[in-house]
N, C-alpha and C positions, 0 to 999 in steps of 0.2 A: 339681632344677633350681636354678641359682643365682638370687639376687635380681636383678632388672633394674637396670642401671646408670643413674643419674640425674645429669645434668650441668645444674645450675641447674633450670629447669623443663622440660628436654628429657630424655625417657626413651629410652635406646638400645634399638633394636629387636633382639630375639633370635629366632633360628629355633627349630625344634622341639628341637634338641639343646642349646640354651642358649648358643650362640655368637652373638656380635655379627654383624649383617649388614653386611659391608664392601662398599662400592661401588667404591672405588679404593684402590690402595696403590702409590705411586710414591716415588722418592727425595725428592720435595719435600713430599708430603702423604699423609695417610690420611683417607679419607672413609667415614663409616658412616651408616646409615639410623637416624633418630630420630623421635620423636613429640613435638610441641609440645603440652603438656597445657593450656596456656592458650588457644591459638588453635585447638585441635582440628584439627591439620594435621600431616601427615608432612613432615619436613625432612631435609636432608643436612648433617651436621656435618663440616666440613673443618678438620683440625688440621694446621698446618704443622710440619714436622719440623726446620726450620732457623730460627735467630733472625732477626729482621728487620734488614735493612741500613738501612732508612729507615722508622721508625715513622710519621712524619708523612705520608709519601707513601702508606703503606698505609691510614691512616685517611681521608685525603682521597679515595682511590679508592673506598673503601667508602661514604663519604657521598655521592659523586656517583651511584653506582649506586642507593643508597637513595632519593635525592631524586626522581629521574625514572626510573621503572621502565617496563616494557613486557611485554606478554603473551607475546612470543616469546623471552624469556630468563627464567630462574628468578629469583624475587624474592630480594634480599639481605635476610634477616630480621634478622640480628644479627652483630656482629663484636666483637673485643676480644682481650685477652691474659690467659691464666690460668696461673699458676705458670711464667711464662716461655715458654709455648707460645702463639703467636698462632693464632687460629681465626676462621673466619667460617662462618655458617650460611645456607644457601640453601633456597628452597622445593623441593618434590619435583616431578619430572617422571615420570609413570607410563609409562615406556617403556624399552626397551633402547638401548644406545649404537649409533651407526652402525657402528662396527667390529664389534661382536658381531652385528649384523644382517647385515652383508655376509659374515661368516665362516660363517653358517648357510646362505647361499645360494650356489649355483654359478652360476646364471644368473637374471636378472630381466628382465621385459619392458622394452622401450625406453621406453614411455610412463610406466612407473612410475619408471624411472631419471631421466627428465627432470623428473618431478614432485618427486622427492626432492631433486634438485639445486636446483631453484627454491626450494623451501621452506627448504633450508639456507642459501641465499644471502640470503633475506629475514631470517632470524634473525641472520645475520652482519652485515647492514647495520644492523639495529636496535641491535645491541650496539656496533658501531664508531661509531655516531653519538654515543654517550655517552663514548667515549674508546678508548684502546688496550687493550682487554680480551680480544681474541681470543687463544686459545691456539694454540701451534704444533701440538699433537696434537688437531686439531679433531674427528677421528673418535671420540676418547674423551670429549669434553666435550659433543658434540651427541647428543641422544636423539630417537628417532622413536617416535611413538605414533599410533594410529589413532583418528580422531574420527568416522568414519562408514563406511558400506559402501564408498564409493569415495573417501574423504578421509583424508589423513594430514597430520601436522604434525611439523616438525622444530624442536626447541626447544633453546637453549643452556642446559644444566643446570649448567655450571661455566664459569668464566672466570678470567683471570689478574688478580689484584689486587696482586701483588708483582712488581716488575721487578728481576731480579737483575742485578748489575753484570757487564759483559763479555759480555752476550748479543749474538748476531748480529743485525744490522739488515737483512740481505738481504731479509727478507720484506716490508719496507716499500718496496722499490724497485718503481716502477711497471712497468718493463720486465719484471721477473720475473713479476709478476701477470698482465700482458697475455699473456705467453707461455703460462702455465699455463691461462688462460681460453681461449685460442685452441685449445689441444689438447683441452680438454673439449668445447668447442662443435663442433669438427670431428668428434670421436669420436661424439657423439650424433646429429649430422645425418647422418653416414654410416650409422649403424645404423637411423635412421628412413627411409632411402631418399630423403633430400632432400625429403620431403613434410612438410606441416604441416596441421593441422586436427583435427577431432574424431575422425577415424578414422586409425589408423596400422597398418602391418603388424605382425603378431605376431612381431616380431624380438626375439630374446633377446640380452641383453648380459652378458658375463662379469663377474660381480660383483667379482672381484679387480681387474681392470683399471679398472673404473669407480670403485672405492673409492680407488685410488691417485690418479687424476686429480682426484676431488672433494676429497680430503684436501689435495692440493697447492694447489688454488685457495683453500680456506678458510684454510689455514695461512699463506698469503702476503698476506692482506688486512690492511687497517689503516685508520685514520681518514683518511689522505691519499689513499686509493684508493676512496673511497665512490662517486664517479662511475663509475669503471671497473667496480665491483661491480654497480652498477645497470644498466649497459649489458649485461653478460653475463646478468643476470637477465631483462631485457626480451627479449633474444634467445632465451632458453630458453622464455619464455612464448609466443612465436610458433610454437614446434614443437608444444607440447601445451597445450590450454586449462586453465584453473584447475579447472573442474568437469567430470568425466567421468561418463558413465552406467554404465560397466562397473564391476563389483565386483572388489575386490582378491582375487586367488586365496588360498585358505587357506594354501598353502605359503609365500606371501610376506607374510602378515600379521605385523606386529611384535608381540612379546610384551610383556605388562604387567610392571611391576616388582614390585608388591605382591601380585599374584594368586597366585604360588606360596606365599606365607606364609599364605594363607587356606584355609578348607575348600572342598571342591568343591561344585558346584551340587547334586549328588545328596545330599550330606550335609546341606546346608542344607534341602533339601526334606523329608528324613526327620525333621529336628529339629522341624518344624512341621506334620507330617502330620495330627495330630489337631486342629489349630487353623486351618490354612489349606489350601485346595485349590489347588495350583499348577496354573496353566493353561498357561503357556508358559515354557520355559527357553531360548528363542532369545536370543542376545546382542544387545543394543543398544549399539553402540560408543560412543554418547554417555553411556551409563550402564551399563557392562558388568557391574556387580556386583549388579544387582537383577533380580528375577524377578516376573512378574505372577501374581497369585492372587486368591482370593476367601475372605473369612472364612467359616468353616463355619457359625457360629451366626447372625451378623448378615447374611451375604450381601452384604457391601460389597466392592467391588473394591479391592485394595491392591497395593502394591509391597513385596516382601519382600527383605531382604538381611541379611547377617551383621554383627553388632557386632564390632569388632576385639577379639580376646582380650586377656587381661592381659599376655601377653609382648610384645604389640605396642604397646598404648596404655594399659595399666593399667585403672582403673575410671572414668576421667573421662568417657569417651564414654557408658558405660552410665548413669551418674548424670544426664547431660544428657538422654538419651532418656527416662528415668523422669520427669524434670521436664516434658518435653514431653508425655508421655502424661497426666500429671495436669492439665496446662493444657488439654488437649483437651476436658475435661468442662465448661469454662466457655464461655458463649455470647458473651462480649464480646471474643473473639479470633477473629472470623470471617475475618480476613485472613491467618491462618496455617494452613498445611496441618497437619491433625491427625495424631496418632500413636495409633491405636486399640489397638495390641498391642505389648508388649515381653515376649518370652518369655525369661526369665532361667533358665539351667540351670547349676548349679554343676558345674564340671569338664567341661561339655559345650559345645555350640554355642549361643550366645545370638543371637537374631534379633530384628529390629524390622520392623514393618509400618506403612507410611505410607499414608494415604488417597490413592487414585488420583484425581487432578484432571484433568478434560478441559479443559486450558487450553493456550494458545499461549505458549511461552517467548519471551523477547526474542531468544534466539539463533536460533530458527526464524524469527522475524519479520525479522531482519536477513539471514538466509540467503535469504529470498524477495525482500525489498525492497532489500537492499544498503545503503540509507540512508533516513533519515526526514527530513521537513521540520521546520521550527522549531516550528510550531503542534502537530504531532503529538508532538514531544518534550515539549512543555509538558504535554500531556494525560497522558502517562505519568509525568512527574515529579510532577504534582499528585496522581495516584492513589497513587504510590509514597510520597509524604509521609504520606498517611493510613495506609497499611499499616505504615510504620515507626513511627508513633505507637503503634499496637497492639503492635508488637514491643517498644518501650520500656516499655509498661505491663506486658507479660508478665514482664519481668525475666529473660528467658532470656539466658544468657551467650554470645550469638551474636556472633562477631567476623568473620564472612565471609559475604558474599552474592554469588553468581555471577549472571551473566545468565541461566543455566539455571534459577536458583532464583526468578526473577521471572516469574510467569505471568499472562497476560491471559485472563480468563474471559468468554466470550460467551454462555454458556448452551446451547451446542451441542456435540455430540461432536467429538472431534478428527478423526475420519475422515469427517465429514459433508462433502458437496460444497459446502454453503454456507460452511463454514469455509475451504475452498480458495479460494473467490471473495473472502472477506474478506481473506485474506493478500495479495491483489493490489490491494486498495483502500486508500485513505488512511484513517487512523484517524478523521479528521474526518467520514468518510462511514459509519463503523460505527454501528449503532443504539445500542449501549451496551457497556461492558465494565467488569469489576472486576479488581483486582489482588490476587493472593495470593502469599505468600512461603513458601519452604521454609526455616524458621528452624533446624531441627535438622540436625546434621551427617550427611552421607552418605559412603559410601566413595568415590564419584566426586569429591566435593569435598575430602575429606581427602587423597586421593592426588594431587591437583593437576590433575585434569581439569577442563575447562571454562574459562570466561573470568571472571576476577575483576576488576571495574573498579577495585578498590582498589589494584591494582599500580601505578597512576600516582602514588600517594602513598606517603610513608614508612610503614613498618609502625607501627601504633598501639602505644603503650607499654602494658605490662600495668597494668591499673587506671587508665588515663589518662582515664577519663570516657567520654562518649558519642562514638562514632565515626561515627554516622549524621548528619553535619552537612551544610552546604551544599557543602563541598568534595567529599564523597562523591557527592552528586547531580550535581555538575559532571563527575565522572569518568564516570558513567552517560551523561550527555549527550554527552560526547566520543565514546563508542563509537556512540551512536545517530546522531550527526551526521557520522560519518566520511565525508568526500567529498561532503557534501550540496551539491547544486546544483539547477539546474532552475527550478522555480516560485518558490523562495525568492529574494527580492531580494538582490542582492549586498551592499548596504550593511547590510541587516538581518542577514544571515549574518555579516558582519564584526563587527557590534556584539555578537552573541551569542557569537562565539568570543573576542572580547576579554573579555567578562564571564566566560567559563569559565576563561580563562587567569588572570585576576585571582583567582578563587576558588581555583584550584589553588595559586597562589603563596602565598596566605594560609594555606591548609591545610599546605603544606610548611614554612612558617615557624613553625608552631605556634599560629596565631591564626585558626582557621576561623570562618566566620560561621554563623548558624543557617540551617536549611532555609527558614524563613518569609522571612527577609531575602533569601536567594538567589532564591526563587521570585517575590518581589515585584519585584526588579530585572529578572528575566527577563520578567515580564509587562509591565513598563513599556516595555521595548524593543519588544515585539510590539504593544502598544497604540499606541505612538508611530507606528509604520509603518502600522498599520491606519487610523489617523485622518488622517494627513497625506499619505500617498502615493497614496491612491486618487484623490481629486479635490481641486482647489484650494479654499481657504477664502476666502469673501468676507464681510467684516465691515463693518457700517454702524455708525459711532460713535453713541452715544446722543445726543450734542449736535447732530449734523447733522440737517437737515430733510429729507434725501432719504428716499425710500421704498425699502424693501428689494425687490429683484427677485423675480419669481415663483420660488418654490422648490418643491422636491420633497422631501417628508419621507422620511427613511430610518429613522426610529425605529419600533419595533414598535407595534402597535395599543394594547397595554396600557400605554404610557408615560403618565405623569401629565401633565395639563395644568396647568402652574404659571405663575402671573403674577409677574413680577419687576419691581420698580420700577427705573427707569434709574439712580437715585442710588446704588443698592447694587452697581452693576456696576463692574468694573475691567478695563481693556484691558491684556493682557499679551502678550508675544511668545513664540512657540513656537520653540525652537532645536533644531537637530539635536544629539543627544548625542555624535555622533562628531566633527563638525567645529565645533560651537558656533556655527554660522551661523544667523541668524534665518530662519525658513521662512515664518511667517505670524503674524498677530495675532488672538487670540481673546479673548473676553470671559469673565472669571473672576468667580465669585461668592464672597462671603465664606462661610466655613463656618458651618453652623447646627447647633444642638444637636438639633433635631428632624428632621434630615435623614434620609430614608429611603433605604436602599441600593438601587442600581439592580437588584440581583438579584431583589428582590421589590417591583416598583412598585405604587403605589396608584392606582387609577383614580378620580379625583375628579369625573368627569362623571356626570350623572344618567342613569338608564336611558333616558329619552326622548331625551336628546341623543345617547347612544350608538347608539340605534336609528335615528335620523334621519341621523346622520353616516355617510357612506360609509367603507368599510374603508381605502381608500387616501387619505383626506383628511388634510391636514397638521394637526397639533395647533396649539394657540395659540402655542407656542414651538417654533421649529425646533431640532432636535437632530441631532447626528452620531451614527451608530450606534455604540454601545459594543461593542467586540469581545467575544466569548465569554469571553476570558481576564479582561477587565476586569469583566464581569458576575459571574464566579465570585468575584472578589475584592471585589465590592461597590463598585466605583468608579463615580462619578456621570458621566453623559455631559456633553460640552461643550455649553453652551447658547448660543443666539443665533448659531450658526454656520450660515449659509445656504448651500445648494448651488444654483447656477443650473441652470435646466432645460437650457440649451444645452450644458452640460459633461457630461451623462450621457445615456445612451440612454433614450428614453421608455418602452420596454417593460420596463426593469429587468433586461435580460440581463447587463449588465456590473456589476451590484451584487455586493458581496462578502457572502455569507451564511455565518455562522459555525456552530460546532458546536451551541451552545445554540439559536440560531434555527432550525437545521435540525430539531431534535427537537420544538420547541414551536410554531413559526410555521406557520399554515395556508397554503392555496393562495391565490394572488393573484387568479385568475379565477373561483374558486368551483367549479371542476370537479374537486374532489378526492374525490368519492364513489367507492367501489370499483367501481361499475358503469360508470364513464365509459370511453370508448375509450382515453384517454391512460393511465389506470391499468392497463388490461388489457395494454397494450403493454409496460409497464415490467417488467423482470426484477428479482427480489429481489437486492439487493447490487450493482446496477449503478452505484450512487453517486449522490450528490445533484447533482454537477456535470452529469450527463446529463439531469437533470430540470428544470434551470433554464429551458431554452428553452420547455418546455411550461407552465411556471408552477407545476408541482406540486412540493411539498416533502414528502418522506417516502416512503410506499409501500414499507415494509419487510416487509409481510405477503405470504405466498406464495399463500394461498387467496383466490380472487376470489368474492365473494358472487353467487349466482344471482338473477335478477329474480324478483319475487313472482308466482306463477302466477295466472291469471285466475279459476280456480275458488275459490281462497282469498279473493280480493277480493270475489267475488259472495257467498260465504257470510258474510263479515264484514258486507257491506252489508245482506243480508237479516236477519241476526240483530240488527243495530243498529236497523233499521226496526221490528222487532217490539217491542224494548225501548222505543223512543221512543213508539210508539203506546200501549203499556200505561201508560206514565207519564202521557200526556195524557188518556187515558180515566179514570184514577184521579183526576186533578185536577178533571175536569168532573163527576164523580159518575155517569157512565154505564157504569162498568165492570161486568162480569158478576158479579164477586164482591160488588159493592155492591148490585145488584138482588136477589139471593137473600137477603141479610140483611134487606131490608125486608118480604118476604112471610111471614117466620116469625112465628107467634103468640107473644105475650109472656105468659109464665106469671107468675101472681100468687104472690108469696112468702107462705108460711104465717107466721102470727104466732108470734113466739118466746115460748115458755113456759119459765119457769125450772124445771128438774127438782127434784123433791122430794128433799131430802137425807135419806137414811136415818139414823136415830139410831144412835149407836155402841153396840155391845153392851156390856153391863156387864162391867166387869173383875172379876177375882177379889178384888181388894183393896177394892172398894166395898161397903158394907153397905146393903142396900135394905130399908126399913121398909114393910111393907104398910099400906095405908090403907083403913079400912072405908068402904063406900059410904054416901052420905047417903040418909036416908029422906025 
């Protein structure tokens, strides 16, 4: 076999016979499959066969696509000119082209045809919003891949970055596009029987006729026709909903692009038969290259998949996996999914096994919730920041993290019914969760499956430093806040989106901010709206002789009672960060060196004062409640800001309770014991918002304690009485054991006589002289 061809740091992929894997060959270009050895990702190398007519226009088109990307079209990784041949490199889309897909089919269901047309128009709209990049042969540049049992996605894998002189501009005429769109819509509505909704008749559509109509619509679109393209897309959505319960038939499943170059599932299972017991070979279309199994010796559940062989990716992926396996033995990287097994076989199939984590990925969370609120996004970003810190400490050369690689761990199994209820609840109502990352490369990530939030930014330069900055966090927030409305105030949502756009522009210009700076600015916006939007602020200047109105304390019980002298106070204005208009005046204190963060307050009251003071009594200094985000950052609450009683409900039902207060604050009415009727009525995971009316906060346990039986109470009382009586009798001297000791006779001790010491026997070395007796 010939040595693999290497262009810069891209290795050209070869098949089993040693030939390069070609994706397209036209009079304009040749496209081959390659592997990026620095980013650990498959790419498509497009080499133009004709010289450039306008080099400046070519570079400008490529820069526009690089600056603002989208998950519905392949990412433009690199471009340039080498030995007079212009080239550009795009990310890989793991699916076959629409033309190849339709050629394999004779007929397809009408609901599937409508879904394919709608997905293709969405990708075309995303591409035309960046410029005139749609190709005339759209069926050859759009690829289809399956992302779930009943979900497919159509992605633009190639686009036109070179405009040749003398090309026909008929495709940009609005009348031409409207005519083609009318034909497609009438054709699909006729096959659907004129009906719409979740159930459609099993009518079959001739694949050849449908492909011609769809190709004409996609090829005649352009930047000037975006509104018309959206109209036909919305019209198709009314025929078939976005999510269907039916599974795509096996005959109509699209084929993967890289799968034929890899070993079969049976061969992978035989390669690890002595190390892993494979449990299931059923394909998961979100991760179709992995199989579930159990380690034979350790008994740990794992996910097993093949490592790309040398003719596909060289040895770079294997070296990465070995480094991840070595790192799994350390305990200071708990936020990274461990790799317990790397089975390297020379000349055979090399496999990797990652630990199976029962977590909820961000993709699954978005599929269930569709969008998250501002406070929920901050909780995810804060936990993600801690996980990224461990990733940076591990020194793994990770250059890509998908939404599928970010997992939320709740401590429960994925198929648990409680997890299903959590998916429908807000993150602020979850008991707790941790974030884990899949830092090692997988075949699903390398082949281009999943959602990479980094596509919104230009590709990072090789060796360009840390890529996990504030701009990347803003990309994650963009996907989590997509279409966010509802409970979030509109002005707060606009402020967050403005912040995200600023961070993205800084990262695109090559000057991103740090994650800590981005999170601090994000938290300040949330804290501002938490403090000034709930209730108006009434401030009494220190110099005035008026008395403060009766106030209601919103601070937690553990807040410190601090006495502040009026001379040290300063009245400042609070302005809206969006309109810079003054909202209220609050009293600001000068910074102190011995200031204690609000996240760990010190209670300066004595035990007697704390015992005598009721729980809901206001402290000596009125405080506004610090939001949980501010408490996590250690921000001090605003002092001397009183809230009149007539502006809030006396029972506290309208008060805002944050995530931290929800976990640590007790009940307001004292009926929070497990045996109370209110506690027994609550269902686990129903959410804290449903418990506010009853005054109970928490109640996350499922098991309700039974009352103590009467026989146990009687036994404890009888035993305690006996012990108390015995102690009293012993102290009075009337105990039975004390009377018996007084009647016993006292024995006299015999005098001690020292024992006679026997004389030592004479030794053999001593001479004894006899003495005559005296007369």
